[in-house]
MARDOSE-307741 format. One record per residue (C-alpha): residue in three letters; x, y, z; chain; residue number from 1. Coordinates in nm, 4 decimals, always signed. Example, Ala and Ser with C-alpha at 12.3 -4.5 7.8 and 13.67 -1.06 7.14 Angstrom:
% MARDOSE-307741
@residuo:ala | x:+1.2300 | y:-0.4500 | z:+0.7800 | cadena:A | num:1 .
@residuo:ser | x:+1.3670 | y:-0.1060 | z:+0.7140 | cadena:A | num:2 .
% end
This chain:
% MARDOSE-307741
@residuo:unk | x:+19.4840 | y:+23.2583 | z:+3.6415 | cadena:A | num:1 .
@residuo:unk | x:+19.6795 | y:+23.5301 | z:+3.8378 | cadena:A | num:2 .
@residuo:unk | x:+19.3599 | y:+23.7598 | z:+3.9141 | cadena:A | num:3 .
@residuo:unk | x:+19.3201 | y:+23.8337 | z:+4.3035 | cadena:A | num:4 .
@residuo:unk | x:+19.0297 | y:+23.9959 | z:+4.4594 | cadena:A | num:5 .
@residuo:unk | x:+19.2143 | y:+24.3381 | z:+4.4893 | cadena:A | num:6 .
@residuo:unk | x:+19.2976 | y:+24.3452 | z:+4.0946 | cadena:A | num:7 .
@residuo:unk | x:+18.9950 | y:+24.3643 | z:+3.9613 | cadena:A | num:8 .
@residuo:unk | x:+18.6296 | y:+24.5931 | z:+3.9824 | cadena:A | num:9 .
@residuo:unk | x:+18.2824 | y:+24.5003 | z:+3.8969 | cadena:A | num:10 .
@residuo:unk | x:+18.0996 | y:+24.7975 | z:+3.7482 | cadena:A | num:11 .
@residuo:unk | x:+17.7219 | y:+24.8719 | z:+3.6156 | cadena:A | num:12 .
@residuo:unk | x:+17.7073 | y:+24.8428 | z:+3.2375 | cadena:A | num:13 .
@residuo:unk | x:+17.6689 | y:+25.2096 | z:+3.1155 | cadena:A | num:14 .
@residuo:unk | x:+17.3420 | y:+25.2383 | z:+2.8557 | cadena:A | num:15 .
@residuo:unk | x:+17.4857 | y:+25.4028 | z:+2.5480 | cadena:A | num:16 .
@residuo:unk | x:+17.4162 | y:+25.3836 | z:+2.1927 | cadena:A | num:17 .
@residuo:unk | x:+17.6905 | y:+25.1577 | z:+2.1017 | cadena:A | num:18 .
@residuo:unk | x:+17.6244 | y:+24.9169 | z:+2.3959 | cadena:A | num:19 .
@residuo:unk | x:+17.4260 | y:+24.5984 | z:+2.3371 | cadena:A | num:20 .
@residuo:unk | x:+17.3156 | y:+24.5669 | z:+2.6907 | cadena:A | num:21 .
@residuo:unk | x:+16.9995 | y:+24.7362 | z:+2.8664 | cadena:A | num:22 .
@residuo:unk | x:+17.1409 | y:+24.6279 | z:+3.2107 | cadena:A | num:23 .
@residuo:unk | x:+17.4442 | y:+24.4413 | z:+3.3168 | cadena:A | num:24 .
@residuo:unk | x:+17.7931 | y:+24.4192 | z:+3.4993 | cadena:A | num:25 .
@residuo:unk | x:+18.1168 | y:+24.4595 | z:+3.3518 | cadena:A | num:26 .
@residuo:unk | x:+18.4571 | y:+24.3226 | z:+3.4937 | cadena:A | num:27 .
@residuo:unk | x:+18.7701 | y:+24.5291 | z:+3.4528 | cadena:A | num:28 .
@residuo:unk | x:+19.1093 | y:+24.4492 | z:+3.5561 | cadena:A | num:29 .
@residuo:unk | x:+19.3172 | y:+24.7750 | z:+3.6069 | cadena:A | num:30 .
@residuo:unk | x:+19.2090 | y:+25.0019 | z:+3.2935 | cadena:A | num:31 .
@residuo:unk | x:+19.0883 | y:+24.6849 | z:+3.0983 | cadena:A | num:32 .
@residuo:unk | x:+18.7870 | y:+24.5587 | z:+3.0268 | cadena:A | num:33 .
@residuo:unk | x:+18.7611 | y:+24.1855 | z:+3.0830 | cadena:A | num:34 .
@residuo:unk | x:+18.4238 | y:+24.0927 | z:+3.0191 | cadena:A | num:35 .
@residuo:unk | x:+18.0608 | y:+24.1693 | z:+3.0421 | cadena:A | num:36 .
@residuo:unk | x:+17.7208 | y:+24.0199 | z:+3.1510 | cadena:A | num:37 .
@residuo:unk | x:+17.3544 | y:+24.0980 | z:+3.1336 | cadena:A | num:38 .
@residuo:unk | x:+17.0368 | y:+24.1507 | z:+2.9378 | cadena:A | num:39 .
@residuo:unk | x:+17.0424 | y:+24.2616 | z:+2.5639 | cadena:A | num:40 .
@residuo:unk | x:+16.8630 | y:+24.5559 | z:+2.4584 | cadena:A | num:41 .
@residuo:unk | x:+16.4940 | y:+24.4910 | z:+2.3247 | cadena:A | num:42 .
@residuo:unk | x:+16.6197 | y:+24.5640 | z:+1.9603 | cadena:A | num:43 .
@residuo:unk | x:+16.8292 | y:+24.2578 | z:+1.9756 | cadena:A | num:44 .
@residuo:unk | x:+16.5063 | y:+24.0428 | z:+2.0688 | cadena:A | num:45 .
@residuo:unk | x:+16.3360 | y:+24.1849 | z:+1.7697 | cadena:A | num:46 .
@residuo:unk | x:+16.6373 | y:+24.1408 | z:+1.5343 | cadena:A | num:47 .
@residuo:unk | x:+16.7205 | y:+23.7897 | z:+1.6143 | cadena:A | num:48 .
@residuo:unk | x:+16.3876 | y:+23.6732 | z:+1.6900 | cadena:A | num:49 .
@residuo:unk | x:+16.4515 | y:+23.6120 | z:+2.0542 | cadena:A | num:50 .
@residuo:unk | x:+16.1702 | y:+23.4787 | z:+2.2865 | cadena:A | num:51 .
@residuo:unk | x:+16.1710 | y:+23.4192 | z:+2.6747 | cadena:A | num:52 .
@residuo:unk | x:+16.4650 | y:+23.5910 | z:+2.8893 | cadena:A | num:53 .
@residuo:unk | x:+16.8222 | y:+23.6036 | z:+2.7335 | cadena:A | num:54 .
@residuo:unk | x:+17.1452 | y:+23.6820 | z:+2.9283 | cadena:A | num:55 .
@residuo:unk | x:+17.4358 | y:+23.7823 | z:+2.7030 | cadena:A | num:56 .
@residuo:unk | x:+17.7927 | y:+23.7428 | z:+2.8127 | cadena:A | num:57 .
@residuo:unk | x:+18.1260 | y:+23.8156 | z:+2.6622 | cadena:A | num:58 .
@residuo:unk | x:+18.4699 | y:+23.7492 | z:+2.7822 | cadena:A | num:59 .
@residuo:unk | x:+18.7880 | y:+23.9078 | z:+2.6084 | cadena:A | num:60 .
@residuo:unk | x:+19.0156 | y:+23.6303 | z:+2.5978 | cadena:A | num:61 .
@residuo:unk | x:+19.3491 | y:+23.8183 | z:+2.4882 | cadena:A | num:62 .
@residuo:unk | x:+19.2801 | y:+24.0185 | z:+2.8133 | cadena:A | num:63 .
@residuo:unk | x:+19.2201 | y:+23.7100 | z:+3.0157 | cadena:A | num:64 .
@residuo:unk | x:+19.5092 | y:+23.5006 | z:+2.8695 | cadena:A | num:65 .
@residuo:unk | x:+19.7544 | y:+23.8078 | z:+2.9351 | cadena:A | num:66 .
@residuo:unk | x:+19.6604 | y:+23.7624 | z:+3.3086 | cadena:A | num:67 .
@residuo:unk | x:+19.8079 | y:+23.4222 | z:+3.3282 | cadena:A | num:68 .
@residuo:unk | x:+20.0883 | y:+23.3814 | z:+3.5514 | cadena:A | num:69 .
@residuo:unk | x:+20.4011 | y:+23.2713 | z:+3.3771 | cadena:A | num:70 .
@residuo:unk | x:+20.5814 | y:+23.1008 | z:+3.6747 | cadena:A | num:71 .
@residuo:unk | x:+20.4354 | y:+22.8115 | z:+3.7404 | cadena:A | num:72 .
@residuo:unk | x:+20.5549 | y:+22.5595 | z:+4.0531 | cadena:A | num:73 .
@residuo:unk | x:+20.5709 | y:+22.2028 | z:+4.0322 | cadena:A | num:74 .
@residuo:unk | x:+20.6112 | y:+21.9511 | z:+4.3009 | cadena:A | num:75 .
@residuo:unk | x:+20.7727 | y:+21.6362 | z:+4.2062 | cadena:A | num:76 .
@residuo:unk | x:+20.6154 | y:+21.2877 | z:+4.2157 | cadena:A | num:77 .
@residuo:unk | x:+20.6352 | y:+21.0890 | z:+4.5564 | cadena:A | num:78 .
@residuo:unk | x:+20.9223 | y:+20.8689 | z:+4.5510 | cadena:A | num:79 .
@residuo:unk | x:+20.6924 | y:+20.6374 | z:+4.8166 | cadena:A | num:80 .
@residuo:unk | x:+20.3562 | y:+20.4864 | z:+4.7910 | cadena:A | num:81 .
@residuo:unk | x:+20.0579 | y:+20.6049 | z:+5.0050 | cadena:A | num:82 .
@residuo:unk | x:+19.8536 | y:+20.3815 | z:+5.2443 | cadena:A | num:83 .
@residuo:unk | x:+19.4811 | y:+20.4483 | z:+5.2302 | cadena:A | num:84 .
@residuo:unk | x:+19.2599 | y:+20.3748 | z:+5.5167 | cadena:A | num:85 .
@residuo:unk | x:+18.8897 | y:+20.4264 | z:+5.5385 | cadena:A | num:86 .
@residuo:unk | x:+18.7440 | y:+20.5285 | z:+5.8637 | cadena:A | num:87 .
@residuo:unk | x:+18.3657 | y:+20.5543 | z:+6.0063 | cadena:A | num:88 .
@residuo:unk | x:+18.2055 | y:+20.6838 | z:+6.2790 | cadena:A | num:89 .
@residuo:unk | x:+17.9014 | y:+20.8468 | z:+6.4723 | cadena:A | num:90 .
@residuo:unk | x:+17.9189 | y:+21.1964 | z:+6.6027 | cadena:A | num:91 .
@residuo:unk | x:+17.7081 | y:+21.4591 | z:+6.7006 | cadena:A | num:92 .
@residuo:unk | x:+17.5887 | y:+21.6974 | z:+6.4314 | cadena:A | num:93 .
@residuo:unk | x:+17.6770 | y:+22.0078 | z:+6.6059 | cadena:A | num:94 .
@residuo:unk | x:+18.0364 | y:+21.9417 | z:+6.5705 | cadena:A | num:95 .
@residuo:unk | x:+18.1647 | y:+22.1175 | z:+6.2647 | cadena:A | num:96 .
@residuo:unk | x:+18.3554 | y:+21.9225 | z:+6.0300 | cadena:A | num:97 .
@residuo:unk | x:+18.6454 | y:+22.2021 | z:+6.0280 | cadena:A | num:98 .
@residuo:unk | x:+18.6807 | y:+22.0765 | z:+6.4068 | cadena:A | num:99 .
@residuo:unk | x:+18.6680 | y:+21.7116 | z:+6.3025 | cadena:A | num:100 .
@residuo:unk | x:+18.9128 | y:+21.7518 | z:+6.0194 | cadena:A | num:101 .
@residuo:unk | x:+19.1500 | y:+21.9781 | z:+6.2317 | cadena:A | num:102 .
@residuo:unk | x:+19.1667 | y:+21.7207 | z:+6.5260 | cadena:A | num:103 .
@residuo:unk | x:+19.2376 | y:+21.4185 | z:+6.2811 | cadena:A | num:104 .
@residuo:unk | x:+19.5227 | y:+21.6404 | z:+6.1287 | cadena:A | num:105 .
@residuo:unk | x:+19.6973 | y:+21.7352 | z:+6.4086 | cadena:A | num:106 .
@residuo:unk | x:+19.6717 | y:+21.3733 | z:+6.5709 | cadena:A | num:107 .
@residuo:unk | x:+19.8818 | y:+21.2043 | z:+6.2709 | cadena:A | num:108 .
@residuo:unk | x:+20.2297 | y:+21.2895 | z:+6.1813 | cadena:A | num:109 .
@residuo:unk | x:+20.2107 | y:+21.0974 | z:+5.8261 | cadena:A | num:110 .
@residuo:unk | x:+19.8804 | y:+21.2009 | z:+5.7103 | cadena:A | num:111 .
@residuo:unk | x:+19.8849 | y:+21.3475 | z:+5.3994 | cadena:A | num:112 .
@residuo:unk | x:+19.5348 | y:+21.4143 | z:+5.2908 | cadena:A | num:113 .
@residuo:unk | x:+19.1337 | y:+21.3557 | z:+5.4018 | cadena:A | num:114 .
@residuo:unk | x:+18.8509 | y:+21.3035 | z:+5.1769 | cadena:A | num:115 .
@residuo:unk | x:+18.4719 | y:+21.2653 | z:+5.3056 | cadena:A | num:116 .
@residuo:unk | x:+18.3205 | y:+21.0246 | z:+5.0892 | cadena:A | num:117 .
@residuo:unk | x:+17.9891 | y:+20.9541 | z:+5.2867 | cadena:A | num:118 .
@residuo:unk | x:+17.7581 | y:+21.1316 | z:+5.5174 | cadena:A | num:119 .
@residuo:unk | x:+17.4495 | y:+20.9729 | z:+5.6702 | cadena:A | num:120 .
@residuo:unk | x:+17.1775 | y:+21.0942 | z:+5.9011 | cadena:A | num:121 .
@residuo:unk | x:+16.8595 | y:+20.9070 | z:+6.0116 | cadena:A | num:122 .
@residuo:unk | x:+16.7042 | y:+20.7520 | z:+6.3079 | cadena:A | num:123 .
@residuo:unk | x:+16.9185 | y:+20.4475 | z:+6.3146 | cadena:A | num:124 .
@residuo:unk | x:+17.2005 | y:+20.6291 | z:+6.4369 | cadena:A | num:125 .
@residuo:unk | x:+17.0250 | y:+20.8530 | z:+6.6967 | cadena:A | num:126 .
@residuo:unk | x:+16.8976 | y:+21.2187 | z:+6.7230 | cadena:A | num:127 .
@residuo:unk | x:+17.1238 | y:+21.4996 | z:+6.6488 | cadena:A | num:128 .
@residuo:unk | x:+17.3838 | y:+21.2265 | z:+6.5248 | cadena:A | num:129 .
@residuo:unk | x:+17.5637 | y:+21.1674 | z:+6.1754 | cadena:A | num:130 .
@residuo:unk | x:+17.7816 | y:+20.8945 | z:+6.0241 | cadena:A | num:131 .
@residuo:unk | x:+18.0631 | y:+20.9974 | z:+5.8543 | cadena:A | num:132 .
@residuo:unk | x:+18.3307 | y:+20.8256 | z:+5.6344 | cadena:A | num:133 .
@residuo:unk | x:+18.6394 | y:+20.9273 | z:+5.5361 | cadena:A | num:134 .
@residuo:unk | x:+18.9277 | y:+20.7970 | z:+5.3508 | cadena:A | num:135 .
@residuo:unk | x:+19.2756 | y:+20.8750 | z:+5.5088 | cadena:A | num:136 .
@residuo:unk | x:+19.5715 | y:+20.8867 | z:+5.2859 | cadena:A | num:137 .
@residuo:unk | x:+19.9502 | y:+20.8295 | z:+5.4940 | cadena:A | num:138 .
@residuo:unk | x:+20.2597 | y:+20.8876 | z:+5.3166 | cadena:A | num:139 .
@residuo:unk | x:+20.6107 | y:+20.9632 | z:+5.4284 | cadena:A | num:140 .
@residuo:unk | x:+20.8565 | y:+21.1545 | z:+5.2067 | cadena:A | num:141 .
@residuo:unk | x:+21.1432 | y:+20.9291 | z:+5.3521 | cadena:A | num:142 .
@residuo:unk | x:+21.0396 | y:+20.5480 | z:+5.3519 | cadena:A | num:143 .
@residuo:unk | x:+20.7693 | y:+20.3314 | z:+5.2512 | cadena:A | num:144 .
@residuo:unk | x:+20.5267 | y:+20.3164 | z:+5.5790 | cadena:A | num:145 .
@residuo:unk | x:+20.4638 | y:+19.9723 | z:+5.7276 | cadena:A | num:146 .
@residuo:unk | x:+20.1305 | y:+19.8570 | z:+5.8521 | cadena:A | num:147 .
@residuo:unk | x:+20.2379 | y:+19.8762 | z:+6.1682 | cadena:A | num:148 .
@residuo:unk | x:+20.3311 | y:+20.2846 | z:+6.1404 | cadena:A | num:149 .
@residuo:unk | x:+20.0075 | y:+20.3182 | z:+5.9486 | cadena:A | num:150 .
@residuo:unk | x:+19.7915 | y:+20.1265 | z:+6.2043 | cadena:A | num:151 .
@residuo:unk | x:+19.9891 | y:+20.3556 | z:+6.5134 | cadena:A | num:152 .
@residuo:unk | x:+19.8451 | y:+20.6597 | z:+6.3090 | cadena:A | num:153 .
@residuo:unk | x:+19.4883 | y:+20.5105 | z:+6.3060 | cadena:A | num:154 .
@residuo:unk | x:+19.5043 | y:+20.4623 | z:+6.6891 | cadena:A | num:155 .
@residuo:unk | x:+19.6063 | y:+20.8073 | z:+6.7396 | cadena:A | num:156 .
@residuo:unk | x:+19.3032 | y:+20.9291 | z:+6.5171 | cadena:A | num:157 .
@residuo:unk | x:+19.0537 | y:+20.6888 | z:+6.6648 | cadena:A | num:158 .
@residuo:unk | x:+19.1741 | y:+20.8326 | z:+7.0312 | cadena:A | num:159 .
@residuo:unk | x:+19.1332 | y:+21.1859 | z:+6.9149 | cadena:A | num:160 .
@residuo:unk | x:+18.7857 | y:+21.1427 | z:+6.7606 | cadena:A | num:161 .
@residuo:unk | x:+18.6736 | y:+20.9606 | z:+7.0798 | cadena:A | num:162 .
@residuo:unk | x:+18.7607 | y:+21.2603 | z:+7.2749 | cadena:A | num:163 .
@residuo:unk | x:+18.5507 | y:+21.4647 | z:+7.0416 | cadena:A | num:164 .
@residuo:unk | x:+18.2448 | y:+21.1958 | z:+7.1183 | cadena:A | num:165 .
@residuo:unk | x:+18.2588 | y:+21.0045 | z:+6.8552 | cadena:A | num:166 .
@residuo:unk | x:+18.1754 | y:+20.6225 | z:+6.8163 | cadena:A | num:167 .
@residuo:unk | x:+18.3744 | y:+20.4209 | z:+6.5884 | cadena:A | num:168 .
@residuo:unk | x:+18.2415 | y:+20.2177 | z:+6.3559 | cadena:A | num:169 .
% end
């Protein structure tokens, strides 16, 4: 939307006569109020016959829409098809997923994306172990990849995973 962490400030809502909130927070972008959230004053509970806990929030859409960045960047659709492979392996739980993903990404040249689609933990695979299953998406921007090329990428990936102590399933 065009709002960075440095662009906004969260302030407590000041209890004034005109204010509808007993307590709450307001979100400011520069000197413009973007929105508020909080607990309404007791008089509103009575006026609207409210019961229980109620939270009120309001967003100033005109302010929000004015923050939208005008310039948009698009990537052209790929010219060549993707090759998709799945891989499952058992690995120690203490190896972080970030390290696993980074190892895979660094080992394969044509790897475009990785999606984790299954995690299994149980006694059948051993204590302090987990089974991970990943979709691996390969693509070249210069040609259609052959099965041999993708298989070579898979060999590099399995080799790298084995160096982390993984057992390929």
